[in-house]
Phi, psi and omega in degrees: 000336178291325179290322178294323178294320180294320181293320177298315178297324180291318177299318181297320179295320178296316180298317177298317181291319174302317178298320181294321177298312181298319177294323179296309182297317177299320177296315180294321177299315179302314180298320181293311180303314180297316180300316179294321178294321177295318176299315178296316178296323179293318179297320180295323182279317189268349183268125175268139183266122181255157176286176181301140175230102188267138172226136181239134186226127172289134184246000180160154177235132183233127178279129173242190188311294180240020185209172180234126181260123180252115176278146180218157174236128178249121181255135174254102185275358178275180183268338187251160183280144174246136179246159179049052184283127177262127176246124179255137174234129179230145174253127186230149172223119182053043176083352180260136181280119178274316184207144177230137179223144173236146175228140174258130174250128186306308179197150175231107185294160176303142181047051175210185182216156173226153178247161180194191177206155182238148175247121178247152172277320180274154179288116186295333183286350180261357183225176174271117177268128180241126175244136183208136170282117190257337184199157172202166176242155171278131184293000000 
């Protein structure tokens, strides 16, 4: 009978220790969940949503057989997505438009960027290259 009581006491101690660990893990998990909910709630309340804010940057010119390919990167610095984004590229000399090209980009999500290219007949390095986002739709 003495061995049964020691065995029972040992089992009780193990159960008590396991219970403490479970409570500790449960408490830490609860704090993490409450913190995450609070963070999401704070972001939802304090963050203002802005419309698309497009910026177009030339990233390189490559000469091909009878044309010049201008790579570009369009950045949407706004919070919302822009669809059917029209990018205009012009080559100018002393205020005169030498060549004009337009490209459509399907969509540019908020706070992201997309890349593309334009094909010119004239050499862009001999003229002033202007790239501009001219239109978009709300998806």
